[in-house]
TORRODO-903288 format. One line per 8 residues: number of its first residue (from 1); their letters; for each residue x, y, z of C-alpha. Coordinates in nm, 4 decimals, padded with zeros to 6 digits, always signed. Layout:
NUM) A) X/Y/Z; ...
***
This chain:
1) XXXXXXXX) -03.9934/-05.8220/+07.0318; -03.6153/-05.7989/+07.0572; -03.4201/-05.4922/+07.1628; -03.0784/-05.4361/+07.0068; -02.8545/-05.2052/+07.2099; -02.5496/-05.0157/+07.0851; -02.4080/-04.8617/+07.4001; -02.6754/-04.6103/+07.5047
9) XXXXXXXX) -02.8798/-04.6458/+07.1834; -03.1566/-04.9047/+07.1689; -03.3485/-05.0132/+06.8601; -03.6687/-05.2162/+06.8751; -03.6681/-05.4822/+06.6045; -03.9669/-05.6975/+06.5174; -03.9941/-05.9292/+06.2165; -03.8946/-05.7007/+05.9266
17) XXXXXXXX) -03.6065/-05.5384/+06.1111; -03.5406/-05.1912/+06.2379; -03.3438/-04.9423/+06.0321; -02.9878/-04.8693/+06.1403; -02.7484/-04.7007/+05.8966; -02.3730/-04.7668/+05.9132; -02.0593/-04.6031/+05.7712; -01.7433/-04.7806/+05.6584
25) XXXXXXXX) -01.4113/-04.6223/+05.5588; -01.1928/-04.8005/+05.3037; -00.8798/-04.9378/+05.4705; -01.0196/-04.9231/+05.8265; -01.1460/-05.2030/+06.0467; -01.5245/-05.1995/+06.0919; -01.6760/-05.3405/+06.4113; -02.0246/-05.3106/+06.5589
33) XXXXXXXX) -02.1117/-05.4749/+06.8919; -02.4757/-05.5328/+06.9795; -02.6362/-05.6484/+07.3029; -02.9585/-05.8396/+07.2414; -03.2268/-05.7997/+07.5097; -03.5994/-05.8505/+07.5465; -03.8579/-05.5728/+07.5926; -03.7750/-05.5505/+07.9626
41) XXXXXXXX) -03.4000/-05.5161/+07.9143; -03.3169/-05.8726/+08.0185; -03.0328/-06.0350/+07.8257; -03.1315/-06.3019/+07.5747; -02.9040/-06.6066/+07.5903; -02.7691/-06.6484/+07.2356; -02.6263/-06.9949/+07.2979; -02.6648/-07.2010/+06.9804
49) XXXXXXXX) -02.7739/-06.9031/+06.7682; -02.6186/-06.8327/+06.4303; -02.5990/-06.4988/+06.2553; -02.5555/-06.3551/+05.9093; -02.4848/-06.0014/+05.7920; -02.4108/-05.8708/+05.4468; -02.4426/-05.5754/+05.2159; -02.4808/-05.5175/+04.8449
57) XXXXXXXX) -02.5331/-05.2231/+04.6101; -02.7648/-05.4140/+04.3724; -03.0024/-05.7011/+04.4363; -02.8344/-05.9066/+04.1626; -02.4898/-05.8655/+04.3258; -02.3339/-06.1268/+04.5542; -02.3276/-05.9885/+04.9098; -02.0194/-05.8613/+05.0870
65) XXXXXXXX) -02.0348/-06.0646/+05.4070; -01.9517/-05.9431/+05.7549; -01.7900/-06.1689/+06.0131; -02.0496/-06.2492/+06.2827; -01.9131/-06.3483/+06.6238; -02.0694/-06.4422/+06.9565; -01.7859/-06.3579/+07.2011; -01.9223/-06.5565/+07.4956
73) XXXXXXXX) -02.0968/-06.8918/+07.4792; -02.3961/-06.7886/+07.6907; -02.3943/-06.4106/+07.6562; -02.6147/-06.1694/+07.4657; -02.3389/-05.9969/+07.2682; -02.2990/-06.0153/+06.8890; -02.0144/-05.8492/+06.6991; -02.0301/-05.7727/+06.3276
81) XXXXXXXX) -01.6950/-05.6908/+06.1711; -01.4937/-05.6491/+05.8549; -01.1144/-05.6624/+05.8812; -00.8857/-05.4004/+05.7311; -00.8365/-05.6205/+05.4259; -01.2128/-05.6555/+05.3940; -01.2839/-05.2829/+05.3709; -00.9886/-05.1935/+05.1469
89) XXXXXXXX) -01.1351/-05.3513/+04.8335; -01.4943/-05.2310/+04.8756; -01.5784/-04.9647/+04.6154; -01.7099/-04.6340/+04.7505; -02.0844/-04.6447/+04.7127; -02.4167/-04.6654/+04.8947; -02.5173/-05.0212/+04.9859; -02.8115/-05.1932/+05.1483
97) XXXXXXXX) -02.7193/-05.4078/+05.4474; -02.8994/-05.6416/+05.6844; -02.8368/-05.8521/+05.9935; -03.0203/-06.1773/+06.0700; -03.0244/-06.4062/+06.3724; -03.1365/-06.7674/+06.3777; -03.2149/-06.9544/+06.7018; -03.1052/-07.3183/+06.7355
105) XXXXXXXX) -03.4518/-07.4427/+06.6426; -03.6250/-07.1906/+06.4240; -03.6078/-06.9630/+06.1262; -03.3733/-06.6720/+06.0621; -03.5220/-06.3307/+06.1362; -03.3968/-05.9999/+05.9997; -03.3342/-05.7745/+06.3012; -03.1559/-05.4802/+06.1442
113) XXXXXXXX) -03.1363/-05.3316/+05.7973; -03.0356/-05.0006/+05.6502; -02.7909/-04.8181/+05.4316; -02.4163/-04.8738/+05.4451; -02.2109/-04.5827/+05.3164; -01.8549/-04.6635/+05.2101; -01.6189/-04.3655/+05.1918; -01.2586/-04.3478/+05.0708
121) XXXXXXX) -00.9693/-04.3233/+05.3088; -00.8624/-03.9568/+05.3223; -00.5003/-04.0104/+05.4290; -00.3163/-04.3348/+05.3590; -00.0289/-04.3484/+05.6096; +00.1212/-04.6533/+05.4389; +00.1978/-04.4856/+05.1057
***
């Protein structure tokens, strides 16, 4: 089992993925950093891992993809993000999203999934 930590919040994820809902605001940068640990809280070395995250409002729709970054070569941190330009064009809606990790020799596993709510920007300072 893998433990995904968001600051003080930990989510146990096994095979089908734990539920974690997210909120995005049009025109704002979205970033979510996760620390991947084992059941005992020890960091898992993510060297050589790849990741994928995306969301969609319908199964037939092409996914809106998040940038997935591993900030240190041998660390246990993963950052999912969408730049300002990435959130601006997303229609307000409820989406399904998921995050998968794939070890260097193995199959991708879905670790997190949930709803992604996209809300409009209330005040646009640039207009």
